[in-house]
VEXSE-322576 format. One record per residue (C-alpha): residue in three letters; chain; x, y, z. Coordinates in steps of 0.05 Angstrom, whole numbers. Each point is the difference from the previous one (the first is absolute). Layout:
+-----+----+--------+--------+--------+
!  aa ! ch !     c1 !     c2 !     c3 !
+-----+----+--------+--------+--------+
! ALA !  A !      X !      Y !      Z !
...
+-----+----+--------+--------+--------+
END
This chain:
+-----+----+--------+--------+--------+
!  aa ! ch !     c1 !     c2 !     c3 !
+-----+----+--------+--------+--------+
! MET !  A !    257 !    221 !    351 !
! GLU !  A !     20 !     68 !    -29 !
! GLN !  A !    -39 !     59 !    -25 !
! ALA !  A !     -5 !     14 !    -74 !
! ARG !  A !     55 !     47 !    -26 !
! PRO !  A !    -13 !     55 !    -51 !
! ASP !  A !     33 !    -41 !    -55 !
! ASP !  A !    -49 !    -57 !     13 !
! TYR !  A !    -54 !     44 !    -30 !
! ALA !  A !     40 !     12 !    -64 !
! THR !  A !    -27 !    -39 !    -59 !
! THR !  A !     35 !    -33 !    -58 !
! PRO !  A !    -27 !    -22 !    -68 !
! ARG !  A !    -28 !    -71 !      2 !
! PRO !  A !     16 !    -48 !    -57 !
! THR !  A !    -55 !    -37 !    -37 !
! ALA !  A !      1 !    -68 !    -33 !
! SER !  A !      7 !      4 !    -76 !
! ASN !  A !    -27 !    -70 !    -12 !
! PRO !  A !    -76 !     -1 !      7 !
! LEU !  A !      2 !    -72 !     25 !
! TYR !  A !     33 !     26 !     63 !
! GLN !  A !    -44 !     60 !      9 !
! PRO !  A !    -56 !     -1 !     52 !
! ILE !  A !    -72 !    -13 !    -18 !
! ARG !  A !    -35 !     62 !    -26 !
! PRO !  A !    -68 !     22 !    -25 !
! GLY !  A !    -17 !    -30 !    -68 !
! ASP !  A !     37 !    -65 !     13 !
! VAL !  A !    -39 !    -64 !     -9 !
! LEU !  A !     12 !    -54 !     52 !
! GLU !  A !    -16 !    -74 !     -7 !
! ILE !  A !    -11 !    -29 !     69 !
! THR !  A !     -5 !    -74 !     15 !
! VAL !  A !    -22 !    -28 !     67 !
! GLN !  A !     18 !    -74 !      2 !
! GLU !  A !    -49 !    -18 !     56 !
! ASP !  A !    -60 !     33 !    -33 !
! PRO !  A !      6 !     20 !    -74 !
! SER !  A !    -65 !     40 !      4 !
! LEU !  A !     36 !     53 !     42 !
! GLY !  A !     50 !     14 !    -55 !
! GLY !  A !     -6 !     31 !    -69 !
! SER !  A !     24 !     59 !    -42 !
! PHE !  A !      0 !     68 !     34 !
! THR !  A !     17 !     69 !    -26 !
! VAL !  A !     33 !     48 !     49 !
! ARG !  A !    -46 !     61 !      5 !
! ALA !  A !     23 !     72 !     -2 !
! GLU !  A !     -6 !      3 !     76 !
! GLY !  A !     51 !    -57 !      6 !
! HIS !  A !    -46 !    -58 !     18 !
! ILE !  A !    -31 !    -61 !    -32 !
! LEU !  A !    -71 !    -22 !     11 !
! MET !  A !     -4 !    -69 !     35 !
! PRO !  A !    -71 !     -4 !     27 !
! ASN !  A !     15 !    -64 !     39 !
! VAL !  A !     61 !     30 !     34 !
! GLY !  A !      1 !     76 !      5 !
! PRO !  A !    -41 !     18 !    -37 !
! ARG !  A !     53 !     53 !    -16 !
! VAL !  A !     71 !    -27 !      8 !
! SER !  A !     55 !     52 !     -5 !
! VAL !  A !     60 !    -26 !    -40 !
! ALA !  A !     31 !     61 !    -35 !
! GLY !  A !     71 !     13 !     21 !
! MET !  A !     11 !    -72 !     21 !
! SER !  A !     46 !    -51 !    -32 !
! VAL !  A !    -33 !    -62 !    -30 !
! SER !  A !     24 !    -42 !     59 !
! GLY !  A !    -23 !     53 !     49 !
! ALA !  A !    -70 !      1 !    -31 !
! GLU !  A !     -2 !    -77 !      2 !
! GLN !  A !     15 !      1 !     74 !
! HIS !  A !    -50 !     56 !     13 !
! ILE !  A !    -57 !    -38 !    -35 !
! LYS !  A !     21 !    -65 !     34 !
! ARG !  A !     -7 !     34 !     68 !
! LEU !  A !    -68 !     28 !    -17 !
! LEU !  A !    -26 !    -67 !    -24 !
! GLU !  A !     25 !    -35 !     62 !
! GLN !  A !    -33 !     52 !     44 !
! LYS !  A !    -67 !     -3 !    -36 !
! LYS !  A !     -9 !    -63 !    -42 !
! LEU !  A !     51 !    -55 !      6 !
! ARG !  A !     41 !    -34 !     53 !
! THR !  A !     59 !     -2 !    -48 !
! ALA !  A !      6 !     36 !    -66 !
! THR !  A !     50 !    -13 !    -56 !
! VAL !  A !     -1 !     62 !    -44 !
! THR !  A !     35 !     10 !    -67 !
! LEU !  A !     -1 !     68 !    -33 !
! ASP !  A !     23 !     16 !    -71 !
! ARG !  A !      1 !     67 !    -35 !
! VAL !  A !    -30 !    -17 !    -68 !
! PHE !  A !      0 !     73 !    -22 !
! ILE !  A !     46 !     56 !     23 !
! ALA !  A !    -27 !     70 !     -7 !
! PRO !  A !     43 !     47 !    -43 !
! VAL !  A !     54 !     34 !     40 !
! SER !  A !    -23 !     67 !    -28 !
! ALA !  A !    -62 !     -6 !     43 !
! MET !  A !     46 !      6 !     61 !
! ALA !  A !     49 !     49 !    -30 !
! ASP !  A !    -10 !     49 !     57 !
! LYS !  A !     11 !    -53 !     53 !
! GLU !  A !     61 !    -33 !     30 !
! GLN !  A !      7 !    -61 !     45 !
! THR !  A !     28 !     -6 !     71 !
! LEU !  A !     15 !    -66 !     33 !
! VAL !  A !    -22 !      3 !     73 !
! TYR !  A !     10 !    -48 !     59 !
! LEU !  A !    -50 !      3 !     57 !
! THR !  A !      2 !    -43 !     63 !
! GLY !  A !    -33 !     -4 !     67 !
! LYS !  A !    -70 !     24 !     16 !
! VAL !  A !    -22 !     22 !    -69 !
! ALA !  A !    -59 !    -26 !    -40 !
! ARG !  A !     43 !    -31 !    -54 !
! PRO !  A !     71 !    -14 !     22 !
! GLY !  A !     50 !    -20 !    -53 !
! GLN !  A !     29 !     26 !    -65 !
! HIS !  A !    -41 !     49 !    -41 !
! MET !  A !     11 !     35 !    -66 !
! LEU !  A !    -37 !     67 !      2 !
! SER !  A !    -14 !     51 !    -54 !
! THR !  A !     11 !     74 !     12 !
! GLU !  A !      4 !     63 !    -41 !
! ILE !  A !     68 !     11 !    -32 !
! GLY !  A !     43 !     43 !     45 !
! ALA !  A !    -47 !     -6 !     60 !
! PRO !  A !     34 !    -35 !     59 !
! LEU !  A !    -38 !    -57 !     32 !
! GLY !  A !     -3 !      7 !     76 !
! ALA !  A !     -2 !    -57 !     51 !
! TYR !  A !    -69 !     20 !     26 !
! GLU !  A !    -26 !      8 !    -71 !
! ALA !  A !     25 !    -70 !    -18 !
! ILE !  A !    -35 !    -31 !     60 !
! MET !  A !    -65 !     35 !    -17 !
! ILE !  A !      3 !    -21 !    -74 !
! THR !  A !      8 !    -72 !     21 !
! GLY !  A !    -58 !     -2 !     49 !
! GLY !  A !     22 !     38 !     61 !
! LEU !  A !     20 !    -22 !     69 !
! SER !  A !    -27 !    -63 !     33 !
! ARG !  A !    -32 !     -5 !     68 !
! PHE !  A !     45 !     17 !     60 !
! ALA !  A !     52 !     34 !    -44 !
! ASP !  A !     46 !     47 !     38 !
! GLY !  A !      6 !     54 !    -52 !
! LYS !  A !     35 !     47 !     48 !
! ASN !  A !     61 !    -45 !      5 !
! ALA !  A !      7 !    -23 !    -72 !
! HIS !  A !     68 !      3 !    -34 !
! VAL !  A !     35 !     -7 !    -67 !
! MET !  A !     61 !    -45 !     -9 !
! ARG !  A !     47 !     34 !    -49 !
! GLN !  A !     69 !    -20 !    -24 !
! ASP !  A !     48 !     59 !     -7 !
! ALA !  A !     56 !      8 !    -51 !
! GLY !  A !     48 !    -36 !     46 !
! GLY !  A !    -45 !    -62 !      5 !
! ILE !  A !    -22 !     16 !     71 !
! ARG !  A !    -73 !    -14 !     14 !
! ARG !  A !    -33 !     59 !     35 !
! LYS !  A !    -65 !     -1 !     40 !
! ILE !  A !    -37 !     65 !    -13 !
! GLY !  A !    -57 !     17 !     47 !
! LEU !  A !    -67 !     17 !    -32 !
! ASN !  A !    -63 !     24 !     35 !
! LEU !  A !    -55 !    -22 !    -47 !
! ASP !  A !    -53 !     28 !     46 !
! ALA !  A !     31 !     69 !     -5 !
! VAL !  A !      5 !     -5 !    -76 !
! ALA !  A !    -74 !    -19 !     -4 !
! GLN !  A !    -18 !     61 !     42 !
! GLY !  A !     43 !     46 !    -43 !
! ALA !  A !     47 !     14 !     58 !
! ALA !  A !     61 !    -33 !    -32 !
! ARG !  A !     28 !    -11 !    -70 !
! ASP !  A !     -6 !    -67 !    -34 !
! LEU !  A !     67 !    -33 !    -11 !
! PRO !  A !     16 !    -10 !    -75 !
! LEU !  A !     19 !    -72 !    -14 !
! ARG !  A !     64 !    -22 !    -35 !
! LYS !  A !     21 !    -64 !    -35 !
! GLY !  A !      7 !    -56 !     51 !
! ASP !  A !    -37 !     35 !     57 !
! ILE !  A !    -41 !    -44 !     46 !
! VAL !  A !    -59 !     32 !     38 !
! VAL !  A !    -12 !    -33 !     67 !
! VAL !  A !    -63 !     11 !     42 !
! PRO !  A !      3 !    -33 !     69 !
! GLU !  A !    -58 !    -26 !     41 !
! LYS !  A !    -28 !     45 !     54 !
! VAL !  A !     19 !    -22 !     70 !
! PHE !  A !    -55 !      6 !     52 !
! GLY !  A !     16 !      8 !     73 !
! PHE !  A !    -41 !    -35 !     53 !
+-----+----+--------+--------+--------+
END
């Protein structure tokens, strides 16, 4: 594993999707959620300004802003299976898409998180235009680290211009304490948080 180089902290403009159907869920969207096993758990839900929907039987506040439709489906499925159902089949449709102008000062970043994080997987996150999204910031936005996470030995997998995959060391504990800079994420980056190893 190598240390981050100065150019790893350089940021580049991030493209956004022009087709609203492929944009992440955002405040103002109306979502129609169906739960096959128990229809009473579904319904029509408006995404609040804070980025969540109110599902009293599940959350009650379920954060969905910044997620793709499939990502939100999986998130709600996991919550239902943790709290209500042995197995949940969830279908989510965006029946109303909030005007793009409402998010004119935002742009979207696709983030991949794996390992000991609260919500591993692919996430589409909203940030201010021109403001880089850091690895630690992305983890915090999506729920933080999970139990036994070894934040000191995290790393980012990044592919360079020559197609070589680099492993960049990242001390999340130091970033959290303000003792190190957060690493700005780039397209295709994968943030990896290992499990803490205990000696006996």
